[in-house]
Backbone bond lengths (Angstrom), bond angles and torsions (degrees), N, CA, C in turn:
res aa  C-N    CA-C-N  psi(-1)  N-CA   C-N-CA  omega(-1)  CA-C   N-CA-C  phi
1 M - - - 1.487 - - 1.626 107.66 -
2 P 1.210 116.64 147.75 1.481 120.02 177.94 1.540 111.04 -67.60
3 D 1.302 114.76 147.12 1.476 119.50 178.00 1.551 110.57 -70.76
4 T 1.309 116.02 131.05 1.418 116.80 177.12 1.522 113.50 -119.29
5 S 1.317 118.16 13.48 1.459 123.15 178.02 1.505 110.18 -71.62
6 S 1.281 114.09 148.39 1.491 121.83 177.70 1.531 109.90 -88.76
7 P 1.312 119.05 141.91 1.408 121.50 -178.43 1.537 108.61 -69.17
8 A 1.298 114.20 150.95 1.451 121.19 -179.32 1.531 109.41 -73.07
9 T 1.337 115.05 147.79 1.499 119.56 175.35 1.492 110.32 -72.09
10 L 1.320 116.23 124.51 1.535 117.78 -176.52 1.503 108.55 -86.53
11 L 1.276 116.45 138.39 1.476 122.58 174.55 1.465 109.95 -78.90
12 P 1.405 120.97 163.09 1.433 121.25 172.26 1.453 115.50 -54.30
13 L 1.321 117.97 155.89 1.447 121.22 174.31 1.573 111.91 -61.78
14 P 1.276 118.69 158.84 1.421 121.12 169.99 1.498 113.24 -61.40
15 P 1.320 122.27 155.53 1.422 122.14 172.49 1.500 114.43 -55.03
16 L 1.350 117.12 151.60 1.485 117.46 -174.01 1.528 112.62 -60.16
17 V 1.322 117.46 -34.56 1.488 119.25 -179.12 1.506 107.31 -68.09
18 T 1.272 120.55 -34.52 1.468 123.76 178.91 1.575 107.41 -68.69
19 Q 1.307 115.87 -42.09 1.478 121.48 178.55 1.569 108.53 -58.81
20 A 1.306 112.21 -45.61 1.493 114.92 -178.56 1.512 112.89 -62.46
21 D 1.338 116.75 -43.18 1.447 119.27 176.61 1.528 113.09 -62.96
22 H 1.278 117.86 -33.89 1.477 120.96 176.90 1.564 109.21 -66.28
23 L 1.368 115.77 -44.97 1.458 115.53 179.36 1.503 111.61 -62.07
24 I 1.368 116.18 -35.85 1.462 117.82 179.24 1.568 112.15 -67.99
25 R 1.290 114.57 -37.61 1.505 118.10 175.67 1.529 112.23 -61.72
26 L 1.327 116.17 -34.76 1.441 121.24 176.12 1.540 115.50 -79.46
27 G 1.324 114.29 -8.51 1.513 118.19 -177.48 1.485 114.71 78.90
28 V 1.285 119.17 14.75 1.477 119.09 -178.55 1.554 112.62 -63.83
29 H 1.355 113.99 -36.08 1.510 117.42 177.15 1.517 110.30 -54.50
30 E 1.359 116.60 -45.22 1.458 117.37 -175.47 1.580 111.34 -71.15
31 L 1.355 113.89 -35.89 1.489 114.30 171.36 1.472 116.32 -59.38
32 A 1.390 116.17 -32.45 1.463 122.86 -178.90 1.476 113.70 -90.66
33 G 1.309 121.13 -7.25 1.438 125.23 -177.53 1.508 111.15 71.77
34 I 1.315 116.44 37.60 1.485 122.16 179.12 1.517 105.71 -117.77
35 T 1.329 117.93 141.90 1.479 121.66 173.30 1.490 112.01 -78.63
36 E 1.377 113.78 158.78 1.463 118.83 176.76 1.525 109.20 -58.75
37 D 1.333 119.41 -42.06 1.418 122.67 -176.89 1.497 109.57 -64.53
38 E 1.280 121.92 -39.73 1.462 124.09 177.22 1.503 110.64 -58.77
39 L 1.285 112.75 -47.89 1.507 119.61 -174.18 1.531 107.78 -66.11
40 R 1.295 117.42 -46.87 1.442 120.43 -179.40 1.469 112.75 -64.71
41 A 1.341 119.30 -38.81 1.458 125.43 -179.14 1.569 109.15 -66.06
42 F 1.293 115.57 -40.63 1.450 119.81 -179.59 1.533 111.07 -60.90
43 A 1.360 111.34 -48.18 1.498 120.50 -179.78 1.550 110.90 -60.43
44 A 1.374 113.48 -45.37 1.466 117.93 -177.61 1.489 110.09 -62.89
45 E 1.320 117.62 -45.56 1.490 123.42 -176.69 1.527 108.85 -63.42
46 A 1.348 114.00 -46.04 1.495 118.50 -175.16 1.545 112.45 -70.87
47 T 1.334 116.94 -21.29 1.466 120.09 179.75 1.511 111.08 -62.36
48 G 1.355 116.16 -35.63 1.450 120.25 -174.63 1.541 112.83 -85.18
49 S 1.358 117.25 -7.49 1.473 117.37 -172.49 1.459 112.54 -130.87
50 S 1.345 121.91 8.34 1.445 119.50 -170.19 1.507 109.32 -132.91
51 D 1.318 114.54 175.65 1.430 122.77 172.85 1.471 111.50 -55.53
52 A 1.370 117.40 133.82 1.447 120.68 -171.87 1.535 107.77 -70.12
53 D 1.306 120.16 -26.49 1.465 120.67 -178.01 1.539 108.67 -108.93
54 A 1.295 117.26 73.23 1.465 125.72 -174.62 1.579 108.47 -120.78
55 L 1.350 112.89 151.12 1.435 119.18 176.33 1.548 109.49 -99.77
56 L 1.297 116.90 133.21 1.455 123.67 172.60 1.479 108.54 -84.94
57 A 1.352 116.99 120.19 1.436 124.63 -178.21 1.492 114.96 -120.75
58 V 1.264 119.88 146.00 1.481 123.76 174.17 1.503 106.31 -103.45
59 H 1.342 113.63 135.27 1.498 119.90 -179.35 1.529 109.00 -53.72
60 P 1.344 115.83 135.61 1.481 121.92 -178.81 1.544 111.05 -57.10
61 D 1.318 121.55 -29.27 1.402 123.07 178.89 1.505 110.70 -66.57
62 R 1.326 120.54 -24.61 1.481 125.42 178.70 1.517 110.24 -91.34
63 A 1.318 119.04 -39.50 1.447 123.95 -174.83 1.506 108.01 -137.66
64 P 1.335 118.10 87.56 1.474 120.11 -178.56 1.504 113.72 -74.20
65 A 1.296 114.21 171.67 1.519 120.80 -176.01 1.464 111.77 -57.42
66 S 1.376 118.38 -40.22 1.439 122.64 -172.14 1.574 109.87 -62.35
67 V 1.297 118.35 -32.60 1.467 119.29 179.39 1.530 112.29 -89.76
68 L 1.332 116.69 -21.08 1.482 114.89 179.43 1.499 114.17 -87.38
69 A 1.361 116.02 -30.27 1.481 119.54 -175.78 1.555 112.12 -57.13
70 P 1.334 120.52 -41.19 1.469 119.51 -177.77 1.535 112.38 -66.67
71 L 1.350 119.26 -16.03 1.454 121.33 -179.96 1.498 112.02 -79.38
72 L 1.371 116.70 -16.77 1.427 118.12 174.28 1.494 114.39 -63.57
73 H 1.322 120.25 147.36 1.425 124.51 179.45 1.525 111.56 -141.47
74 R 1.332 114.21 139.06 1.483 118.73 173.79 1.599 109.37 -153.38
75 E 1.241 115.14 127.00 1.491 120.32 -178.15 1.514 110.20 47.86
76 G 1.332 114.87 45.04 1.468 119.72 170.56 1.547 110.57 79.37
77 K 1.352 121.34 3.99 1.391 122.97 179.76 1.531 112.59 -110.24
78 S 1.335 116.96 135.68 1.443 122.18 176.51 1.490 113.42 -76.22
79 G 1.335 115.19 150.83 1.473 120.85 177.83 1.535 110.31 -69.48
80 F 1.339 113.36 161.85 1.461 117.42 177.07 1.465 109.90 -154.08
81 V 1.345 118.76 162.94 1.440 126.16 173.77 1.542 107.72 -104.37
82 V 1.304 114.75 133.64 1.540 120.93 178.89 1.471 111.36 -49.76
83 T 1.361 116.82 148.55 1.443 117.97 -173.33 1.508 111.32 -69.47
84 D 1.351 122.42 -26.05 1.404 121.40 -176.11 1.538 111.09 -94.65
85 M 1.323 114.77 25.08 1.488 122.02 171.47 1.489 112.71 -126.40
86 T 1.331 114.22 52.64 1.525 121.60 177.99 1.511 110.30 -64.24
87 D 1.361 117.80 -20.75 1.453 122.34 -177.44 1.584 109.49 -95.41
88 V 1.285 120.65 24.02 1.450 123.10 -173.14 1.512 110.75 -54.72
89 D 1.325 118.74 -37.61 1.440 120.48 -174.77 1.503 116.28 -78.99
90 Q 1.364 111.36 -2.78 1.507 116.87 176.98 1.567 108.82 -89.94
91 F 1.339 115.26 -4.12 1.497 118.45 174.83 1.495 108.05 -81.38
92 T 1.325 117.88 102.12 1.447 123.19 -170.54 1.502 111.63 -113.60
93 P 1.339 121.87 171.68 1.432 122.57 -175.41 1.556 112.87 -58.74
94 S 1.242 115.20 129.39 1.480 120.38 176.50 1.539 109.70 -129.18
95 T 1.303 115.13 126.66 1.498 122.84 -170.79 1.496 112.49 59.25
96 V 1.302 116.67 21.03 1.487 122.51 -179.18 1.536 108.22 -129.91
97 E 1.309 116.42 129.84 1.479 121.57 173.65 1.493 109.18 -106.08
98 L 1.315 115.66 131.83 1.455 121.09 179.93 1.489 113.04 -100.55
99 P 1.228 122.37 146.83 1.508 125.52 175.12 1.535 106.49 -61.58
100 D 1.383 114.89 153.28 1.404 121.32 173.31 1.487 111.47 -71.14
101 G 1.351 118.34 151.09 1.439 119.86 179.03 1.556 112.27 104.51
102 P 1.246 118.96 158.60 1.458 123.87 -176.98 1.541 115.45 -75.27
103 L 1.363 116.05 -18.15 1.449 120.13 178.82 1.473 112.56 -127.17
104 Y 1.318 114.15 144.57 1.505 116.23 179.73 1.607 107.79 -155.52
105 L 1.294 112.55 175.28 1.523 118.01 -177.00 1.462 108.62 -115.24
106 V 1.346 117.32 149.34 1.456 122.30 177.07 1.602 103.08 -124.44
107 T 1.265 117.56 126.04 1.471 122.82 -174.08 1.490 110.48 -115.17
108 G 1.318 115.98 161.10 1.470 122.07 178.29 1.499 117.11 57.01
109 L 1.312 119.05 45.79 1.472 122.29 -177.15 1.466 110.96 -68.99
110 D 1.333 114.69 140.76 1.477 122.01 176.66 1.539 106.21 -143.77
111 R 1.341 114.74 131.71 1.481 118.99 -177.96 1.521 112.82 -71.39
112 G 1.294 114.06 -18.57 1.453 120.22 177.52 1.564 115.10 78.85
113 D 1.312 115.80 33.12 1.452 119.08 177.74 1.478 115.45 -54.44
114 H 1.362 112.43 -34.44 1.498 116.15 -179.24 1.535 111.78 -70.62
115 M 1.285 118.00 -7.53 1.401 119.86 177.59 1.545 113.06 -107.15
116 A 1.354 115.42 7.66 1.425 116.67 171.18 1.551 111.56 -55.56
117 N 1.330 116.75 136.62 1.455 124.64 -177.12 1.508 111.52 78.89
118 W 1.397 119.46 10.70 1.464 122.84 170.03 1.563 102.80 -95.17
119 T 1.327 115.66 150.58 1.464 123.92 166.28 1.469 108.06 -78.50
120 P 1.349 120.29 146.81 1.462 123.33 172.11 1.506 111.03 -53.95
121 E 1.307 116.64 -36.97 1.447 119.21 -178.78 1.539 110.70 -64.58
122 E 1.294 119.32 -32.53 1.484 121.10 174.96 1.438 113.27 -78.90
123 A 1.338 118.08 -34.70 1.438 123.55 -176.65 1.542 115.50 -69.31
124 L 1.315 115.20 -36.86 1.492 116.87 -170.46 1.501 111.10 -63.52
125 P 1.272 123.51 -47.69 1.482 121.43 178.66 1.510 111.94 -63.34
126 T 1.296 117.80 -33.65 1.471 119.01 -179.16 1.521 109.60 -67.85
127 L 1.347 116.83 -44.09 1.492 119.62 176.91 1.471 108.73 -58.37
128 T 1.338 118.09 -45.37 1.544 121.73 -177.45 1.532 108.74 -60.18
129 E 1.339 117.27 -40.37 1.474 119.30 -179.82 1.512 110.67 -66.47
130 Q 1.353 117.24 -28.28 1.479 120.86 -179.73 1.487 113.57 -91.33
131 D 1.385 116.25 11.17 1.439 122.60 -176.64 1.480 115.09 54.06
132 R 1.364 112.18 38.98 1.488 119.32 174.19 1.534 106.81 -113.43
133 T 1.334 112.85 161.01 1.488 119.01 -177.67 1.547 108.57 -126.36
134 P 1.300 118.42 133.26 1.422 124.24 -177.92 1.530 110.81 -66.03
135 L 1.340 116.64 141.58 1.437 122.21 179.03 1.544 109.62 -68.29
136 L 1.346 112.62 149.13 1.443 119.75 166.82 1.533 109.15 -84.08
137 L 1.383 118.31 163.19 1.366 122.45 -178.67 1.571 108.43 -63.71
138 T 1.313 118.30 -44.26 1.432 120.91 -179.57 1.501 112.05 -61.73
139 E 1.289 114.47 -41.23 1.507 119.51 179.26 1.509 109.08 -62.14
140 G 1.350 117.13 -38.59 1.491 118.82 178.48 1.485 111.02 -66.23
141 I 1.331 117.37 -38.04 1.483 119.68 177.10 1.506 109.71 -65.90
142 H 1.329 118.88 -45.36 1.456 121.23 177.23 1.530 112.28 -54.14
143 W 1.345 113.06 -39.38 1.488 117.53 -175.99 1.571 105.26 -67.74
144 V 1.296 120.82 -47.27 1.441 120.86 179.70 1.518 113.85 -62.01
145 L 1.381 115.64 -36.03 1.495 120.85 175.23 1.505 108.87 -56.98
146 Q 1.356 117.15 -46.73 1.448 117.48 -173.85 1.560 111.91 -84.85
147 Q 1.270 118.25 -21.69 1.456 119.26 -173.92 1.583 106.15 -143.05
148 P 1.302 116.12 78.45 1.573 119.35 -168.98 1.518 109.27 -60.80
149 E 1.320 117.77 -28.47 1.495 118.95 -175.26 1.553 112.34 -67.39
150 V 1.349 113.73 -9.95 1.583 115.50 178.52 1.508 107.93 -70.82
151 L 1.338 121.34 -16.78 1.485 122.55 176.99 1.486 103.05 -99.35
152 E 1.331 117.02 103.44 1.436 124.06 -176.19 1.525 107.72 -125.97
153 R 1.346 114.53 133.39 1.434 118.11 -176.52 1.577 110.08 -55.50
154 N 1.326 110.60 133.81 1.534 120.33 179.37 1.525 110.63 75.49
155 H 1.369 117.38 -0.29 1.501 118.72 174.70 1.559 106.13 -141.26
156 C 1.314 114.33 69.53 1.477 121.87 176.95 1.503 111.05 -106.53
157 F 1.356 120.98 -162.53 1.467 116.98 -172.50 1.538 112.87 -155.77
158 M 1.331 114.00 151.91 1.477 122.99 167.15 1.503 112.78 -88.38
159 T 1.324 117.04 153.40 1.478 120.68 176.23 1.550 105.39 -124.31
160 I 1.347 114.91 84.74 1.451 119.93 -169.60 1.522 110.60 -83.31
161 G 1.265 121.71 -0.46 1.448 122.40 176.23 1.530 112.15 -71.88
162 S 1.345 118.63 -14.80 1.429 123.85 -178.44 1.561 106.48 -105.45
163 R 1.328 115.69 121.93 1.489 120.45 176.99 1.541 108.31 -134.57
164 L 1.305 113.57 157.24 1.464 119.62 176.90 1.535 109.02 -106.73
165 R 1.292 114.73 121.23 1.469 122.54 177.29 1.501 108.05 -91.53
166 K 1.332 118.34 122.09 1.437 124.94 179.57 1.501 112.58 -75.98
167 A 1.303 117.63 167.96 1.481 125.33 -177.75 1.518 110.60 -55.97
168 N 1.299 114.65 -35.04 1.486 116.54 -176.39 1.527 114.10 -86.07
169 G 1.405 116.34 8.31 1.430 121.05 178.16 1.493 117.95 90.77
170 T 1.355 116.24 -14.53 1.481 117.39 178.06 1.538 110.21 -83.17
171 L 1.272 113.07 160.49 1.522 120.95 179.58 1.557 109.40 -87.58
172 D 1.318 111.34 134.88 1.514 119.68 172.64 1.501 108.39 -56.84
173 A 1.356 117.06 148.28 1.421 123.05 -174.68 1.573 109.31 -81.91
174 R 1.309 115.65 -5.62 1.479 116.14 176.94 1.499 115.31 -86.65
175 T 1.307 117.32 161.52 1.422 121.25 175.89 1.560 106.95 -145.15
176 P 1.324 119.95 132.35 1.474 122.75 -173.17 1.551 111.29 -69.90
177 A 1.258 115.31 152.95 1.482 123.66 176.87 1.521 109.66 -150.59
178 I 1.339 113.80 156.98 1.463 119.35 176.19 1.530 109.08 -122.81
179 W 1.258 114.43 125.24 1.526 118.56 179.21 1.473 111.89 -146.93
180 I 1.371 118.68 -167.19 1.448 120.64 -176.22 1.543 107.55 -113.16
181 S 1.365 113.14 128.72 1.492 114.10 -177.72 1.495 112.81 -71.30
182 N 1.328 112.90 149.45 1.434 119.66 173.09 1.564 111.06 -94.95
183 G 1.342 113.76 -2.67 1.449 115.21 176.39 1.530 112.89 78.86
184 S 1.305 116.85 14.42 1.480 119.38 -178.62 1.505 110.69 -102.29
185 G 1.378 114.26 166.77 1.472 118.34 178.64 1.521 113.99 59.96
186 R 1.367 111.47 -140.12 1.490 116.61 -176.23 1.448 111.16 -73.45
187 D 1.341 121.75 -12.33 1.531 121.19 176.68 1.484 108.28 -59.78
188 G 1.252 121.42 -42.02 1.443 124.47 -177.15 1.546 110.90 89.69
189 R 1.314 114.61 141.79 1.481 119.45 -173.67 1.561 110.36 -63.17
190 E 1.350 117.41 -23.71 1.426 118.45 179.04 1.559 112.86 -68.45
191 H 1.312 117.41 -13.61 1.445 121.80 -177.18 1.557 109.50 -100.70
192 R 1.312 117.74 4.64 1.475 116.27 179.66 1.526 110.47 -56.76
193 N 1.314 116.23 131.49 1.478 125.91 178.05 1.504 112.44 74.49
194 A 1.325 119.35 7.07 1.459 121.15 176.35 1.513 110.09 -81.50
195 P 1.326 119.46 155.49 1.438 122.93 172.93 1.631 108.93 -69.57
196 K 1.284 115.23 137.58 1.415 118.70 -169.85 1.523 109.95 -130.27
197 V 1.326 117.43 130.09 1.488 121.46 169.84 1.510 105.89 -98.22
198 G 1.343 115.38 121.78 1.413 120.45 176.68 1.494 112.64 -142.93
199 W 1.283 118.72 -156.82 1.456 120.91 -176.61 1.563 110.39 -143.14
200 C 1.295 116.07 155.86 1.450 123.77 172.92 1.568 106.84 -131.75
201 W 1.342 114.26 166.56 1.424 115.53 178.86 1.505 112.16 -81.93
202 W 1.288 116.62 149.69 1.457 125.01 -177.38 1.495 113.24 -57.26
203 G 1.284 116.53 -32.17 1.441 122.65 -173.84 1.571 114.63 -106.50
204 N 1.391 116.05 13.25 1.459 119.72 -178.06 1.486 112.13 -106.27
205 R 1.335 115.16 155.63 1.478 121.66 179.05 1.591 106.58 -108.61
206 H 1.336 114.05 148.23 1.436 121.86 171.91 1.529 109.34 -140.32
207 T 1.290 114.82 122.66 1.499 120.84 -177.04 1.499 112.20 -62.95
208 W 1.327 117.34 -23.41 1.466 122.35 -170.58 1.567 112.64 -107.57
209 L 1.330 114.52 10.53 1.453 120.76 179.07 1.564 109.24 -124.62
210 G 1.326 116.39 113.85 1.455 119.67 168.61 1.592 111.13 -77.85
211 I 1.276 115.17 -178.19 1.492 117.51 178.66 1.566 105.76 -127.84
212 A 1.326 110.73 104.53 1.488 120.64 -169.02 1.509 111.14 -75.17
213 S 1.338 114.67 141.73 1.447 121.60 -176.76 1.527 109.37 -146.97
214 A 1.354 115.35 176.58 1.476 124.88 178.65 1.499 107.92 -144.95
215 T 1.361 111.84 168.59 1.450 117.38 176.57 1.530 112.08 -89.05
216 G 1.330 117.93 -25.62 1.456 119.04 177.78 1.573 111.75 179.34
217 R 1.324 109.82 -178.61 1.456 119.64 -178.35 1.551 107.48 -138.72
218 G 1.353 116.87 146.34 1.444 118.12 -179.77 1.536 108.98 -176.09
219 H 1.296 114.29 -177.31 1.525 122.40 179.18 1.491 110.95 -93.25
């Protein structure tokens, strides 16, 4: 039977300085080649000049999805990337411009529940018309790192701002997404209920996947 549960109401993100401390505890600063002081200073400075409900993100060139995904946790299980997505870090920003520097902010996050059962192909022009920008895969992972409850069974999300451009210049037909593993198939039973980075087809619909977006990015 289809799921009829309503998604939980999400609370505001933690303060930026709290987010910075959490990234430091996870060792993200070391993975990205950033010092603790640099990360804390960025968060402290941004706190006084930015949207109060903003996500602190590390540029994907510094901390790609493959190193961030295992830092996710849910019900005692670590996050993972599906086995048939060994090229996950080649999904780079598409139609998205990132601020200069290793650290930036993402504002106006929305999981895109209202776009569940839309194809990414349908959703992108609508988001553009609404002056919204699709999330990158790494931004989606950062969001779940800071606010694990955003990953909710039957209410997960695609990150269609990340695309893989093939050698011939065309875009790969896959689009990244973050959801919760059922532990079936190649995922393995040990991954049941774990956060999962996988992919969907650009032209396919999924009733349990929204299309995440934001209002903007900045320092």
